[in-house]
Biotite code that builds the C-alpha atoms (Angstrom):
import biotite.structure as struc

atoms = struc.array([
    struc.Atom([0.006, -0.016, -0.085], chain_id="A", res_id=1, res_name="MET", atom_name="CA", element="C"),
    struc.Atom([1.613, 3.393, -1.256], chain_id="A", res_id=2, res_name="ASN", atom_name="CA", element="C"),
    struc.Atom([1.129, 6.686, 0.537], chain_id="A", res_id=3, res_name="GLU", atom_name="CA", element="C"),
    struc.Atom([-1.963, 7.567, -0.732], chain_id="A", res_id=4, res_name="MET", atom_name="CA", element="C"),
    struc.Atom([-3.465, 4.524, -0.316], chain_id="A", res_id=5, res_name="GLU", atom_name="CA", element="C"),
    struc.Atom([-2.975, 4.244, 3.098], chain_id="A", res_id=6, res_name="ALA", atom_name="CA", element="C"),
    struc.Atom([-4.205, 7.896, 3.813], chain_id="A", res_id=7, res_name="LEU", atom_name="CA", element="C"),
    struc.Atom([-7.071, 7.118, 1.915], chain_id="A", res_id=8, res_name="PHE", atom_name="CA", element="C"),
    struc.Atom([-7.835, 4.152, 4.104], chain_id="A", res_id=9, res_name="ALA", atom_name="CA", element="C"),
    struc.Atom([-7.812, 5.595, 7.214], chain_id="A", res_id=10, res_name="GLU", atom_name="CA", element="C"),
    struc.Atom([-9.675, 8.722, 5.883], chain_id="A", res_id=11, res_name="TRP", atom_name="CA", element="C"),
    struc.Atom([-12.538, 6.836, 4.363], chain_id="A", res_id=12, res_name="LYS", atom_name="CA", element="C"),
    struc.Atom([-12.961, 5.093, 7.494], chain_id="A", res_id=13, res_name="LYS", atom_name="CA", element="C"),
    struc.Atom([-14.292, 8.068, 9.169], chain_id="A", res_id=14, res_name="LEU", atom_name="CA", element="C"),
    struc.Atom([-16.195, 9.599, 6.043], chain_id="A", res_id=15, res_name="VAL", atom_name="CA", element="C"),
    struc.Atom([-17.859, 6.341, 5.555], chain_id="A", res_id=16, res_name="MET", atom_name="CA", element="C"),
    struc.Atom([-19.422, 6.899, 8.940], chain_id="A", res_id=17, res_name="ASN", atom_name="CA", element="C"),
    struc.Atom([-21.963, 9.378, 7.990], chain_id="A", res_id=18, res_name="GLU", atom_name="CA", element="C"),
    struc.Atom([-22.084, 8.628, 4.213], chain_id="A", res_id=19, res_name="ALA", atom_name="CA", element="C"),
    struc.Atom([-22.058, 5.695, 1.765], chain_id="A", res_id=20, res_name="ASP", atom_name="CA", element="C"),
    struc.Atom([-19.217, 6.747, -0.466], chain_id="A", res_id=21, res_name="HIS", atom_name="CA", element="C"),
    struc.Atom([-15.900, 8.383, -0.349], chain_id="A", res_id=22, res_name="PHE", atom_name="CA", element="C"),
    struc.Atom([-14.841, 10.299, -3.584], chain_id="A", res_id=23, res_name="VAL", atom_name="CA", element="C"),
    struc.Atom([-11.237, 9.281, -4.482], chain_id="A", res_id=24, res_name="GLU", atom_name="CA", element="C"),
    struc.Atom([-8.927, 11.562, -6.585], chain_id="A", res_id=25, res_name="ASP", atom_name="CA", element="C"),
    struc.Atom([-5.293, 13.052, -7.047], chain_id="A", res_id=26, res_name="GLY", atom_name="CA", element="C"),
    struc.Atom([-2.938, 12.437, -9.420], chain_id="A", res_id=27, res_name="ILE", atom_name="CA", element="C"),
    struc.Atom([-4.981, 11.798, -13.016], chain_id="A", res_id=28, res_name="ILE", atom_name="CA", element="C"),
    struc.Atom([-2.319, 9.893, -15.231], chain_id="A", res_id=29, res_name="TYR", atom_name="CA", element="C"),
    struc.Atom([0.873, 9.060, -13.482], chain_id="A", res_id=30, res_name="PRO", atom_name="CA", element="C"),
    struc.Atom([2.786, 8.720, -16.575], chain_id="A", res_id=31, res_name="GLU", atom_name="CA", element="C"),
    struc.Atom([2.074, 12.093, -18.000], chain_id="A", res_id=32, res_name="MET", atom_name="CA", element="C"),
    struc.Atom([2.384, 13.620, -14.490], chain_id="A", res_id=33, res_name="TRP", atom_name="CA", element="C"),
    struc.Atom([5.718, 12.076, -14.130], chain_id="A", res_id=34, res_name="SER", atom_name="CA", element="C"),
    struc.Atom([6.958, 13.797, -17.237], chain_id="A", res_id=35, res_name="GLN", atom_name="CA", element="C"),
    struc.Atom([5.274, 17.055, -17.213], chain_id="A", res_id=36, res_name="ALA", atom_name="CA", element="C"),
    struc.Atom([7.238, 20.301, -16.900], chain_id="A", res_id=37, res_name="ARG", atom_name="CA", element="C"),
    struc.Atom([5.428, 21.887, -13.987], chain_id="A", res_id=38, res_name="LYS", atom_name="CA", element="C"),
    struc.Atom([3.623, 19.638, -10.983], chain_id="A", res_id=39, res_name="LYS", atom_name="CA", element="C"),
    struc.Atom([0.139, 21.625, -11.152], chain_id="A", res_id=40, res_name="ILE", atom_name="CA", element="C"),
    struc.Atom([-2.640, 20.385, -8.478], chain_id="A", res_id=41, res_name="LEU", atom_name="CA", element="C"),
    struc.Atom([-6.138, 21.974, -8.711], chain_id="A", res_id=42, res_name="PHE", atom_name="CA", element="C"),
    struc.Atom([-8.462, 22.014, -5.850], chain_id="A", res_id=43, res_name="ILE", atom_name="CA", element="C"),
    struc.Atom([-12.015, 22.201, -5.831], chain_id="A", res_id=44, res_name="LEU", atom_name="CA", element="C"),
    struc.Atom([-14.764, 21.676, -3.425], chain_id="A", res_id=45, res_name="LYS", atom_name="CA", element="C"),
    struc.Atom([-16.801, 18.403, -4.213], chain_id="A", res_id=46, res_name="GLU", atom_name="CA", element="C"),
    struc.Atom([-18.154, 16.574, -6.887], chain_id="A", res_id=47, res_name="THR", atom_name="CA", element="C"),
    struc.Atom([-21.794, 16.634, -8.310], chain_id="A", res_id=48, res_name="ASN", atom_name="CA", element="C"),
    struc.Atom([-23.573, 13.367, -7.846], chain_id="A", res_id=49, res_name="ASP", atom_name="CA", element="C"),
    struc.Atom([-20.705, 11.360, -8.854], chain_id="A", res_id=50, res_name="TYR", atom_name="CA", element="C"),
    struc.Atom([-19.365, 8.553, -6.638], chain_id="A", res_id=51, res_name="LYS", atom_name="CA", element="C"),
    struc.Atom([-16.508, 7.008, -8.145], chain_id="A", res_id=52, res_name="GLY", atom_name="CA", element="C"),
    struc.Atom([-13.108, 7.723, -8.686], chain_id="A", res_id=53, res_name="SER", atom_name="CA", element="C"),
    struc.Atom([-13.062, 11.090, -10.019], chain_id="A", res_id=54, res_name="ILE", atom_name="CA", element="C"),
    struc.Atom([-9.226, 10.720, -11.485], chain_id="A", res_id=55, res_name="SER", atom_name="CA", element="C"),
    struc.Atom([-10.663, 7.734, -13.185], chain_id="A", res_id=56, res_name="LYS", atom_name="CA", element="C"),
    struc.Atom([-13.203, 9.773, -14.751], chain_id="A", res_id=57, res_name="LEU", atom_name="CA", element="C"),
    struc.Atom([-11.089, 12.565, -15.906], chain_id="A", res_id=58, res_name="ILE", atom_name="CA", element="C"),
    struc.Atom([-8.837, 10.346, -17.445], chain_id="A", res_id=59, res_name="HIS", atom_name="CA", element="C"),
    struc.Atom([-11.247, 8.405, -19.268], chain_id="A", res_id=60, res_name="ASP", atom_name="CA", element="C"),
    struc.Atom([-13.003, 11.729, -20.442], chain_id="A", res_id=61, res_name="ALA", atom_name="CA", element="C"),
    struc.Atom([-9.620, 12.703, -21.801], chain_id="A", res_id=62, res_name="SER", atom_name="CA", element="C"),
    struc.Atom([-8.759, 9.522, -23.491], chain_id="A", res_id=63, res_name="THR", atom_name="CA", element="C"),
    struc.Atom([-11.485, 7.091, -24.441], chain_id="A", res_id=64, res_name="ILE", atom_name="CA", element="C"),
    struc.Atom([-14.624, 9.119, -23.844], chain_id="A", res_id=65, res_name="ARG", atom_name="CA", element="C"),
    struc.Atom([-14.695, 12.200, -25.530], chain_id="A", res_id=66, res_name="PRO", atom_name="CA", element="C"),
    struc.Atom([-18.537, 12.491, -24.985], chain_id="A", res_id=67, res_name="LYS", atom_name="CA", element="C"),
    struc.Atom([-18.318, 12.089, -21.012], chain_id="A", res_id=68, res_name="SER", atom_name="CA", element="C"),
    struc.Atom([-20.902, 14.042, -18.878], chain_id="A", res_id=69, res_name="GLY", atom_name="CA", element="C"),
    struc.Atom([-17.476, 15.657, -17.812], chain_id="A", res_id=70, res_name="LEU", atom_name="CA", element="C"),
    struc.Atom([-17.512, 17.827, -20.517], chain_id="A", res_id=71, res_name="TRP", atom_name="CA", element="C"),
    struc.Atom([-21.254, 18.768, -20.159], chain_id="A", res_id=72, res_name="GLY", atom_name="CA", element="C"),
    struc.Atom([-20.074, 22.228, -18.029], chain_id="A", res_id=73, res_name="SER", atom_name="CA", element="C"),
    struc.Atom([-17.406, 24.731, -18.337], chain_id="A", res_id=74, res_name="PRO", atom_name="CA", element="C"),
    struc.Atom([-15.752, 23.344, -15.160], chain_id="A", res_id=75, res_name="THR", atom_name="CA", element="C"),
    struc.Atom([-13.209, 20.995, -16.825], chain_id="A", res_id=76, res_name="PHE", atom_name="CA", element="C"),
    struc.Atom([-12.541, 23.242, -20.025], chain_id="A", res_id=77, res_name="HIS", atom_name="CA", element="C"),
    struc.Atom([-11.295, 25.757, -17.702], chain_id="A", res_id=78, res_name="ASN", atom_name="CA", element="C"),
    struc.Atom([-9.186, 23.490, -15.854], chain_id="A", res_id=79, res_name="ILE", atom_name="CA", element="C"),
    struc.Atom([-7.726, 22.331, -19.395], chain_id="A", res_id=80, res_name="GLY", atom_name="CA", element="C"),
    struc.Atom([-7.204, 25.614, -20.300], chain_id="A", res_id=81, res_name="ARG", atom_name="CA", element="C"),
    struc.Atom([-5.593, 26.840, -16.912], chain_id="A", res_id=82, res_name="TRP", atom_name="CA", element="C"),
    struc.Atom([-3.158, 23.424, -17.117], chain_id="A", res_id=83, res_name="ALA", atom_name="CA", element="C"),
    struc.Atom([-1.995, 24.464, -20.921], chain_id="A", res_id=84, res_name="TYR", atom_name="CA", element="C"),
    struc.Atom([-1.316, 27.875, -19.891], chain_id="A", res_id=85, res_name="GLY", atom_name="CA", element="C"),
    struc.Atom([0.597, 26.763, -16.846], chain_id="A", res_id=86, res_name="LEU", atom_name="CA", element="C"),
    struc.Atom([2.344, 23.803, -18.038], chain_id="A", res_id=87, res_name="LEU", atom_name="CA", element="C"),
    struc.Atom([3.631, 25.900, -21.471], chain_id="A", res_id=88, res_name="ASN", atom_name="CA", element="C"),
    struc.Atom([4.304, 29.111, -19.810], chain_id="A", res_id=89, res_name="TYR", atom_name="CA", element="C"),
    struc.Atom([6.062, 31.358, -20.663], chain_id="A", res_id=90, res_name="PRO", atom_name="CA", element="C"),
    struc.Atom([4.875, 30.629, -24.495], chain_id="A", res_id=91, res_name="GLN", atom_name="CA", element="C"),
    struc.Atom([1.105, 30.392, -23.573], chain_id="A", res_id=92, res_name="SER", atom_name="CA", element="C"),
    struc.Atom([0.686, 34.101, -22.377], chain_id="A", res_id=93, res_name="VAL", atom_name="CA", element="C"),
    struc.Atom([-2.035, 35.355, -24.682], chain_id="A", res_id=94, res_name="GLY", atom_name="CA", element="C"),
    struc.Atom([-2.428, 32.221, -26.047], chain_id="A", res_id=95, res_name="ALA", atom_name="CA", element="C"),
    struc.Atom([-6.112, 31.317, -25.433], chain_id="A", res_id=96, res_name="TYR", atom_name="CA", element="C"),
    struc.Atom([-6.823, 29.607, -28.551], chain_id="A", res_id=97, res_name="LYS", atom_name="CA", element="C"),
    struc.Atom([-3.898, 27.087, -28.265], chain_id="A", res_id=98, res_name="ALA", atom_name="CA", element="C"),
    struc.Atom([-5.174, 26.338, -24.647], chain_id="A", res_id=99, res_name="ALA", atom_name="CA", element="C"),
    struc.Atom([-8.740, 25.641, -25.835], chain_id="A", res_id=100, res_name="ASN", atom_name="CA", element="C"),
    struc.Atom([-7.520, 23.287, -28.173], chain_id="A", res_id=101, res_name="ASN", atom_name="CA", element="C"),
    struc.Atom([-5.599, 21.323, -26.034], chain_id="A", res_id=102, res_name="ASN", atom_name="CA", element="C"),
    struc.Atom([-7.534, 21.635, -22.977], chain_id="A", res_id=103, res_name="ARG", atom_name="CA", element="C"),
    struc.Atom([-8.893, 18.033, -22.669], chain_id="A", res_id=104, res_name="LYS", atom_name="CA", element="C"),
    struc.Atom([-5.075, 16.675, -23.161], chain_id="A", res_id=105, res_name="LYS", atom_name="CA", element="C"),
    struc.Atom([-3.721, 18.933, -20.891], chain_id="A", res_id=106, res_name="SER", atom_name="CA", element="C"),
    struc.Atom([-5.387, 17.749, -17.811], chain_id="A", res_id=107, res_name="VAL", atom_name="CA", element="C"),
    struc.Atom([-3.949, 14.403, -18.170], chain_id="A", res_id=108, res_name="LEU", atom_name="CA", element="C"),
    struc.Atom([-0.579, 15.999, -17.028], chain_id="A", res_id=109, res_name="SER", atom_name="CA", element="C"),
    struc.Atom([-1.993, 17.410, -13.521], chain_id="A", res_id=110, res_name="CYS", atom_name="CA", element="C"),
    struc.Atom([-3.669, 16.542, -10.233], chain_id="A", res_id=111, res_name="SER", atom_name="CA", element="C"),
    struc.Atom([-7.090, 17.185, -8.912], chain_id="A", res_id=112, res_name="PHE", atom_name="CA", element="C"),
    struc.Atom([-8.607, 16.987, -5.716], chain_id="A", res_id=113, res_name="ILE", atom_name="CA", element="C"),
    struc.Atom([-11.853, 18.117, -3.761], chain_id="A", res_id=114, res_name="ASN", atom_name="CA", element="C"),
    struc.Atom([-11.920, 19.189, -0.195], chain_id="A", res_id=115, res_name="LEU", atom_name="CA", element="C"),
    struc.Atom([-15.001, 17.394, 0.559], chain_id="A", res_id=116, res_name="LYS", atom_name="CA", element="C"),
    struc.Atom([-14.787, 13.447, -0.395], chain_id="A", res_id=117, res_name="LYS", atom_name="CA", element="C"),
    struc.Atom([-18.574, 12.871, -0.816], chain_id="A", res_id=118, res_name="THR", atom_name="CA", element="C"),
    struc.Atom([-20.974, 14.506, -3.436], chain_id="A", res_id=119, res_name="THR", atom_name="CA", element="C"),
    struc.Atom([-23.082, 17.452, -3.053], chain_id="A", res_id=120, res_name="GLY", atom_name="CA", element="C"),
    struc.Atom([-24.446, 20.487, -4.715], chain_id="A", res_id=121, res_name="GLY", atom_name="CA", element="C"),
    struc.Atom([-22.915, 23.472, -6.775], chain_id="A", res_id=122, res_name="ARG", atom_name="CA", element="C"),
    struc.Atom([-23.550, 25.967, -3.848], chain_id="A", res_id=123, res_name="THR", atom_name="CA", element="C"),
    struc.Atom([-22.891, 23.868, -0.591], chain_id="A", res_id=124, res_name="ALA", atom_name="CA", element="C"),
    struc.Atom([-19.986, 26.036, 0.640], chain_id="A", res_id=125, res_name="THR", atom_name="CA", element="C"),
    struc.Atom([-20.925, 25.632, 4.201], chain_id="A", res_id=126, res_name="LYS", atom_name="CA", element="C"),
    struc.Atom([-20.887, 21.889, 4.024], chain_id="A", res_id=127, res_name="THR", atom_name="CA", element="C"),
    struc.Atom([-17.687, 21.901, 1.942], chain_id="A", res_id=128, res_name="VAL", atom_name="CA", element="C"),
    struc.Atom([-16.141, 24.389, 4.468], chain_id="A", res_id=129, res_name="ASP", atom_name="CA", element="C"),
    struc.Atom([-17.130, 21.971, 7.489], chain_id="A", res_id=130, res_name="GLU", atom_name="CA", element="C"),
    struc.Atom([-15.781, 18.818, 5.623], chain_id="A", res_id=131, res_name="SER", atom_name="CA", element="C"),
    struc.Atom([-12.245, 20.855, 5.588], chain_id="A", res_id=132, res_name="ALA", atom_name="CA", element="C"),
    struc.Atom([-12.119, 22.015, 9.014], chain_id="A", res_id=133, res_name="GLN", atom_name="CA", element="C"),
    struc.Atom([-12.849, 18.620, 10.105], chain_id="A", res_id=134, res_name="LYS", atom_name="CA", element="C"),
    struc.Atom([-10.747, 16.952, 7.748], chain_id="A", res_id=135, res_name="TYR", atom_name="CA", element="C"),
    struc.Atom([-7.913, 19.394, 7.292], chain_id="A", res_id=136, res_name="SER", atom_name="CA", element="C"),
    struc.Atom([-4.926, 16.933, 8.629], chain_id="A", res_id=137, res_name="LYS", atom_name="CA", element="C"),
    struc.Atom([-6.075, 14.682, 5.654], chain_id="A", res_id=138, res_name="PHE", atom_name="CA", element="C"),
    struc.Atom([-6.215, 17.505, 2.893], chain_id="A", res_id=139, res_name="ILE", atom_name="CA", element="C"),
    struc.Atom([-2.911, 18.851, 4.228], chain_id="A", res_id=140, res_name="ARG", atom_name="CA", element="C"),
    struc.Atom([-1.310, 15.529, 4.049], chain_id="A", res_id=141, res_name="ARG", atom_name="CA", element="C"),
    struc.Atom([-3.026, 14.942, 0.315], chain_id="A", res_id=142, res_name="GLN", atom_name="CA", element="C"),
    struc.Atom([-1.220, 17.978, -0.559], chain_id="A", res_id=143, res_name="ILE", atom_name="CA", element="C"),
    struc.Atom([2.008, 16.937, 0.774], chain_id="A", res_id=144, res_name="GLU", atom_name="CA", element="C"),
    struc.Atom([1.844, 13.832, -0.800], chain_id="A", res_id=145, res_name="ILE", atom_name="CA", element="C"),
    struc.Atom([1.209, 14.821, -4.459], chain_id="A", res_id=146, res_name="ILE", atom_name="CA", element="C"),
    struc.Atom([3.939, 17.399, -4.110], chain_id="A", res_id=147, res_name="ASP", atom_name="CA", element="C"),
    struc.Atom([3.016, 20.248, -6.266], chain_id="A", res_id=148, res_name="PRO", atom_name="CA", element="C"),
    struc.Atom([4.837, 23.103, -7.667], chain_id="A", res_id=149, res_name="GLU", atom_name="CA", element="C"),
    struc.Atom([1.681, 25.092, -8.111], chain_id="A", res_id=150, res_name="ILE", atom_name="CA", element="C"),
    struc.Atom([-1.766, 24.732, -7.006], chain_id="A", res_id=151, res_name="ILE", atom_name="CA", element="C"),
    struc.Atom([-4.796, 26.227, -8.410], chain_id="A", res_id=152, res_name="VAL", atom_name="CA", element="C"),
    struc.Atom([-7.477, 27.105, -6.395], chain_id="A", res_id=153, res_name="PHE", atom_name="CA", element="C"),
    struc.Atom([-11.077, 27.084, -8.286], chain_id="A", res_id=154, res_name="GLY", atom_name="CA", element="C"),
    struc.Atom([-13.035, 28.958, -5.645], chain_id="A", res_id=155, res_name="GLY", atom_name="CA", element="C"),
    struc.Atom([-11.851, 27.471, -2.639], chain_id="A", res_id=156, res_name="THR", atom_name="CA", element="C"),
    struc.Atom([-8.922, 29.347, -1.617], chain_id="A", res_id=157, res_name="PHE", atom_name="CA", element="C"),
    struc.Atom([-10.391, 31.324, 1.630], chain_id="A", res_id=158, res_name="GLN", atom_name="CA", element="C"),
    struc.Atom([-11.702, 27.794, 2.356], chain_id="A", res_id=159, res_name="ILE", atom_name="CA", element="C"),
    struc.Atom([-7.894, 26.150, 2.400], chain_id="A", res_id=160, res_name="VAL", atom_name="CA", element="C"),
    struc.Atom([-6.692, 29.399, 3.886], chain_id="A", res_id=161, res_name="LYS", atom_name="CA", element="C"),
    struc.Atom([-9.390, 29.450, 6.898], chain_id="A", res_id=162, res_name="ASP", atom_name="CA", element="C"),
    struc.Atom([-9.098, 25.323, 7.560], chain_id="A", res_id=163, res_name="ASN", atom_name="CA", element="C"),
    struc.Atom([-5.855, 23.805, 6.025], chain_id="A", res_id=164, res_name="VAL", atom_name="CA", element="C"),
    struc.Atom([-3.124, 25.962, 5.276], chain_id="A", res_id=165, res_name="ILE", atom_name="CA", element="C"),
    struc.Atom([-3.280, 29.272, 7.297], chain_id="A", res_id=166, res_name="PRO", atom_name="CA", element="C"),
    struc.Atom([0.064, 30.116, 6.235], chain_id="A", res_id=167, res_name="GLU", atom_name="CA", element="C"),
    struc.Atom([-0.677, 31.252, 2.699], chain_id="A", res_id=168, res_name="LEU", atom_name="CA", element="C"),
    struc.Atom([1.294, 34.221, 2.215], chain_id="A", res_id=169, res_name="ALA", atom_name="CA", element="C"),
    struc.Atom([-0.081, 36.864, -0.609], chain_id="A", res_id=170, res_name="ARG", atom_name="CA", element="C"),
    struc.Atom([2.777, 37.810, -2.852], chain_id="A", res_id=171, res_name="VAL", atom_name="CA", element="C"),
    struc.Atom([1.247, 39.351, -5.915], chain_id="A", res_id=172, res_name="SER", atom_name="CA", element="C"),
    struc.Atom([-2.126, 39.908, -7.280], chain_id="A", res_id=173, res_name="THR", atom_name="CA", element="C"),
    struc.Atom([-4.054, 36.571, -6.631], chain_id="A", res_id=174, res_name="ARG", atom_name="CA", element="C"),
    struc.Atom([-0.677, 34.987, -6.008], chain_id="A", res_id=175, res_name="ILE", atom_name="CA", element="C"),
    struc.Atom([0.232, 33.245, -2.805], chain_id="A", res_id=176, res_name="HIS", atom_name="CA", element="C"),
    struc.Atom([2.922, 31.082, -1.471], chain_id="A", res_id=177, res_name="GLN", atom_name="CA", element="C"),
    struc.Atom([3.037, 28.063, 0.644], chain_id="A", res_id=178, res_name="PHE", atom_name="CA", element="C"),
    struc.Atom([6.552, 26.832, 1.212], chain_id="A", res_id=179, res_name="GLY", atom_name="CA", element="C"),
    struc.Atom([7.774, 26.574, -2.237], chain_id="A", res_id=180, res_name="SER", atom_name="CA", element="C"),
    struc.Atom([4.522, 26.223, -3.764], chain_id="A", res_id=181, res_name="ILE", atom_name="CA", element="C"),
    struc.Atom([3.082, 28.835, -5.913], chain_id="A", res_id=182, res_name="ILE", atom_name="CA", element="C"),
    struc.Atom([-0.581, 29.281, -5.263], chain_id="A", res_id=183, res_name="CYS", atom_name="CA", element="C"),
    struc.Atom([-3.199, 31.042, -7.314], chain_id="A", res_id=184, res_name="ILE", atom_name="CA", element="C"),
    struc.Atom([-6.592, 32.216, -6.432], chain_id="A", res_id=185, res_name="ASN", atom_name="CA", element="C"),
    struc.Atom([-9.242, 31.551, -9.151], chain_id="A", res_id=186, res_name="ALA", atom_name="CA", element="C"),
    struc.Atom([-12.545, 31.950, -9.939], chain_id="A", res_id=187, res_name="ASN", atom_name="CA", element="C"),
    struc.Atom([-14.417, 28.544, -9.499], chain_id="A", res_id=188, res_name="HIS", atom_name="CA", element="C"),
    struc.Atom([-13.873, 27.111, -12.849], chain_id="A", res_id=189, res_name="PRO", atom_name="CA", element="C"),
    struc.Atom([-17.874, 26.821, -13.684], chain_id="A", res_id=190, res_name="ALA", atom_name="CA", element="C"),
    struc.Atom([-18.231, 30.648, -13.372], chain_id="A", res_id=191, res_name="CYS", atom_name="CA", element="C"),
    struc.Atom([-19.930, 32.595, -15.928], chain_id="A", res_id=192, res_name="THR", atom_name="CA", element="C"),
    struc.Atom([-17.205, 34.881, -16.656], chain_id="A", res_id=193, res_name="LYS", atom_name="CA", element="C"),
    struc.Atom([-16.004, 35.081, -20.335], chain_id="A", res_id=194, res_name="LYS", atom_name="CA", element="C"),
    struc.Atom([-13.636, 31.838, -21.016], chain_id="A", res_id=195, res_name="ARG", atom_name="CA", element="C"),
    struc.Atom([-10.652, 34.405, -22.125], chain_id="A", res_id=196, res_name="THR", atom_name="CA", element="C"),
    struc.Atom([-10.836, 36.430, -18.821], chain_id="A", res_id=197, res_name="LEU", atom_name="CA", element="C"),
    struc.Atom([-10.732, 33.254, -16.589], chain_id="A", res_id=198, res_name="ILE", atom_name="CA", element="C"),
    struc.Atom([-7.765, 32.080, -18.690], chain_id="A", res_id=199, res_name="TYR", atom_name="CA", element="C"),
    struc.Atom([-6.128, 35.539, -18.472], chain_id="A", res_id=200, res_name="ASP", atom_name="CA", element="C"),
    struc.Atom([-6.763, 35.432, -14.561], chain_id="A", res_id=201, res_name="GLN", atom_name="CA", element="C"),
    struc.Atom([-4.627, 32.406, -14.177], chain_id="A", res_id=202, res_name="VAL", atom_name="CA", element="C"),
    struc.Atom([-1.976, 32.835, -16.762], chain_id="A", res_id=203, res_name="VAL", atom_name="CA", element="C"),
    struc.Atom([-1.602, 36.651, -16.762], chain_id="A", res_id=204, res_name="LEU", atom_name="CA", element="C"),
    struc.Atom([-1.472, 36.785, -12.913], chain_id="A", res_id=205, res_name="ASN", atom_name="CA", element="C"),
    struc.Atom([1.155, 33.872, -12.561], chain_id="A", res_id=206, res_name="TYR", atom_name="CA", element="C"),
    struc.Atom([2.572, 35.862, -15.517], chain_id="A", res_id=207, res_name="HIS", atom_name="CA", element="C"),
    struc.Atom([2.827, 39.344, -13.683], chain_id="A", res_id=208, res_name="LYS", atom_name="CA", element="C"),
    struc.Atom([4.304, 37.328, -10.339], chain_id="A", res_id=209, res_name="TYR", atom_name="CA", element="C"),
    struc.Atom([7.072, 35.509, -12.487], chain_id="A", res_id=210, res_name="ILE", atom_name="CA", element="C"),
    struc.Atom([7.679, 38.897, -13.988], chain_id="A", res_id=211, res_name="SER", atom_name="CA", element="C"),
    struc.Atom([7.969, 40.511, -10.753], chain_id="A", res_id=212, res_name="GLU", atom_name="CA", element="C"),
    struc.Atom([10.058, 38.044, -9.161], chain_id="A", res_id=213, res_name="LYS", atom_name="CA", element="C"),
    struc.Atom([12.817, 38.145, -11.991], chain_id="A", res_id=214, res_name="GLU", atom_name="CA", element="C"),
    struc.Atom([12.751, 42.033, -12.090], chain_id="A", res_id=215, res_name="ASN", atom_name="CA", element="C"),
    struc.Atom([13.501, 41.807, -8.373], chain_id="A", res_id=216, res_name="SER", atom_name="CA", element="C"),
    struc.Atom([15.957, 39.260, -8.232], chain_id="A", res_id=217, res_name="GLU", atom_name="CA", element="C"),
    struc.Atom([17.673, 40.584, -11.169], chain_id="A", res_id=218, res_name="GLY", atom_name="CA", element="C"),
    struc.Atom([17.938, 44.235, -9.329], chain_id="A", res_id=219, res_name="SER", atom_name="CA", element="C"),
    struc.Atom([19.146, 42.503, -6.215], chain_id="A", res_id=220, res_name="ALA", atom_name="CA", element="C"),
    struc.Atom([21.864, 40.834, -8.270], chain_id="A", res_id=221, res_name="SER", atom_name="CA", element="C"),
    struc.Atom([22.823, 44.051, -9.878], chain_id="A", res_id=222, res_name="ALA", atom_name="CA", element="C"),
    struc.Atom([22.973, 45.689, -6.453], chain_id="A", res_id=223, res_name="SER", atom_name="CA", element="C"),
    struc.Atom([25.486, 43.137, -5.295], chain_id="A", res_id=224, res_name="LEU", atom_name="CA", element="C"),
    struc.Atom([27.729, 43.556, -7.807], chain_id="A", res_id=225, res_name="THR", atom_name="CA", element="C"),
    struc.Atom([28.152, 47.179, -6.716], chain_id="A", res_id=226, res_name="LYS", atom_name="CA", element="C"),
    struc.Atom([29.095, 46.223, -3.623], chain_id="A", res_id=227, res_name="ILE", atom_name="CA", element="C"),
])
């Protein structure tokens, strides 16, 4: 039994005291994850009436089931575009069309978790918050096992900061840091904002942060050479 399986086994025992299912999630396609340019984790709230393995659902929808119901809402279309943009940065800045064309394939290189491991509705923020508080040590451990370089919070930033990672520190517009992990505070990917704006919210803010960091490091280096 690997670390994630052991974590789920302990976590599931507790959840099954109050529910009839436990939705497993995490790395979507290990082979592509291991080869990814960046290790990206998306954190959302909960599944909507789905009780199986969400990782398998996403994998199959992106490979052998192109008409999967997963593509029936904007959620994973936007996640796929975000994934492409971050995986292919900096070439992807302004490359919305390429991100859109490669959105289904791009999700395979990422990982994905829900804060609440049981199903619920689209607006059940209170129950998600309660679940995040109750199982905070498990959620945090799952993040540690996945060990991402970038975390994208899809409408979950405040819940995670309040209950799981209180030490999140703002470093730029919509960008926070948790140790060496860059964390992006994005809208929920199912929100009704224009798709290009949703894409830019993630990719352009990431670009702004990287540019600011490079300029700051460049200035510091230049100052040292004068000493």
